[in-house]
N, C-alpha and C positions, 0 to 999 in steps of 0.2 A: 314359897313362891309369892305368897301375898306380901311378905315383908320386902322382898326384892322390888316388887312393883311400887310399893309405897316410897321407897328410897329414891327410885327413879323419878317419881312425880315431884318430890321435894327439890331434887337437884334441878329439874326442869323449871320449876317456879323460881328458884334462885338465879338461874341463868337468864330468865326473862327479866327479872328485876335488874340484873346487871346490865342488860341491853338497854333498858329504859333509862337508867342512870347515865350510861354512856351517851345515849341519844340526847338527853337533856343537856349534858355537858357540851356536846358538839353544837347544839342549837344555841346555847348561851354564848359560846365562842363566836359563832357566826353573827349573832345579834350585836355583840360588842363591836365587832368589825364594821357592821353596817351602820351602827350609830356613829362611829368615828368618821366613816365615809360621808354620811349625811351632814355631819357637822362641818366637815371640810368643804363640801359643796356649798353650804349656806354661807360660810366665810368668804369663799371665792366669789359667789354671787354678790354679796354685799360690797366687796372690794371693787368689783366691776361696775356696780351702780355708782359708787362714790367716784370712781375714775371718770365716768361719763359726766357726772355732775360737775366735777372739777374742770374738765375740758370745756364744758359749756360756760362756766363762770370765767375761765381764762379768755375764751373768745369774746364774751360780752364785755369784759373789762378792757381788753385790747381795742375793741371797736369803739368804745366810749372815748378812750384817750386819743386814738388815731384820728377820729373825726372832729376833734376840737379845732376851732378856727385858728387858734394860736395857743402855744404852750406858755402859760404864765408862771408856772412853777415846775421844779424839777422832779417832784414826786406827788403821787396821788394815792390816797388810801380809800379803799372801798369798804363799806360796812359789812359786817358778817351777815350772811343770808340765813334764811330759816333752816337750811340744811347744815348750818355750821361752817360754811365756806367763807373765808376772808381772803382779800386780795390786796396787792399794792402794785403800783406801777412806778417805774423810774424812767426819767427822760434825760438824755445827755446829748449834747451837740457833738457830732463827729465830723472829721475831715475825710471825705472820700474823694478820690481822684479817678478820672476816666483813664482809658488806655493812653490817651494823648497827654496825660499829666495835667489836665485841666481840673481845677478844684470845683467840686459840686458844693455850692454854698447852700446854707440853710437846711442841711441834712441832720436828722436826729435819730438816735437809736431809742426805741421804746421797748423796755423790758417789763413784763408782767409776771408776777408770781402769785400763785393761789395755793391755799392749804386748807386742810380739814383738821380740826382739833377735836380730840376726845378729852375733855377736861383741860389740862395744861399741856398735854402731850400731842405733838403733831403726828397724825396718823398717815396722811398722804400729802405730798407737796409736788407741784409741777410748775414749770415756767415756760414762757414763750417770748420771743422777741422779733421785732421787725424794724425796718428803716423807713422813715417818713420824711418827705419834703414839706416844710412848713415855712413859706416865705414871710408870714406875718410874725413869726416867733422871734424872740430876741434873747433866748437863754444863753 
């Protein structure tokens, strides 16, 4: 009877060890999944911040160009910011007509593009455009 009790104890200890190993494996699997999820959250957050910075840079560049008293050249380049955002604006004269077929003179389309580079690769790029009346310009 004593031998039988000893064998049961060894089996119980082996079963507990198996449970511990399985629990550690399951914990490791969950930990890997959580790590990947946290990494994805961090990347999404970074992209959101970059997008907001890019939109602010676009708005700023557009405001600078639109508020010029006259357009003296057809393109403007903005220096790269501390955040790594660069921008350029292009201006072209357009012929717009009213519903009565009257020409709207001195109308210009202003297009601004901004981008963020990581080394030599563009990570994010956006553009915006508007139409401006500029009576002093002669492009």
